[in-house]
C-alpha positions, -999 to +999 in steps of 0.1 A: +182-678+062+171-647+043+196-627+062+224-650+052+214-649+016+213-611+017+247-609+035+263-633+009+248-614-019+263-582-005+297-597-002+295-610-038+284-576-051+312-558-032+339-582-043+327-579-080+324-541-080+351-526-058+382-543-074+370-530-108+367-495-094+402-497-079+416-509-112+397-482-131+410-455-106+446-468-109+445-467-147+429-432-147+455-419-123+483-433-145+468-413-175+462-383-153+499-382-142+509-379-178+483-351-184+495-333-152+531-334-164+521-320-198+497-293-186+498-285-149+533-291-135+547-257-147+525-238-123+515-263-096+549-279-095+560-316-094+547-324-059+516-302-062+530-276-039+522-246-061+540-213-058+533-193-027+512-162-035+510-171-072+497-206-079+477-225-053+489-259-040+471-290-051+488-311-024+466-314+007+444-288-008+410-282+010+396-267-022+398-301-039+381-319-010+354-293-002+346-283-037+356-309-063+330-295-088+347-261-087+381-278-092+366-297-122+352-264-136+385-247-131+402-273-153+374-275-178+368-238-183+398-221-168+397-198-137+398-161-133+381-155-100+395-153-065+397-186-047+409-196-012+430-227-008+441-238+027+432-203+040+453-184+015+436-163-012+447-166-049+437-142-076+457-154-105+443-166-138+443-202-149+438-207-187+416-234-200+441-262-210+418-276-237+414-310-222+384-333-231+361-347-204+380-380-201+414-362-197+399-339-170+385-369-151+419-386-153+439-355-141+413-350-113+417-386-102+455-382-102+454-349-082+428-361-057+448-392-049+484-378-048+505-358-024+485-365+007+451-360-010+426-388-009+393-391-026+384-423-006+386-441-039+358-421-055+363-422-092+358-390-112+343-400-145+340-382-179+302-382-173+307-363-140+329-338-158+304-334-186+277-325-161+297-296-148+285-265-166+300-230-168+290-205-142+265-179-155 
């Protein structure tokens, strides 16, 4: 009987929590798409394909999956160091776009769930972005 109560409690918890996260992720991605169009599309292109040798792709980018904290830091503080994306080195500079933590979370959610990328429905939050500090 205890096992049945625990199992039912788990189902209730999951049904109450996960749909909310899906909805929050969807809304965040919608906002992120607008932010991407305003700030990122010029270099990273409309389908996140980037420009070979100049601007790294965001579509199917291992850099996003392997090091999401570094991707957040690049958006939050800009980027001027060499990075490797899908086995290709990029040494260009990305300026800080001046986004707040919520906007960074939204654009990360959009990028991580578009063009063949998947975050497995893990929601990037403003609090997570806030916790990313500049490299010393």
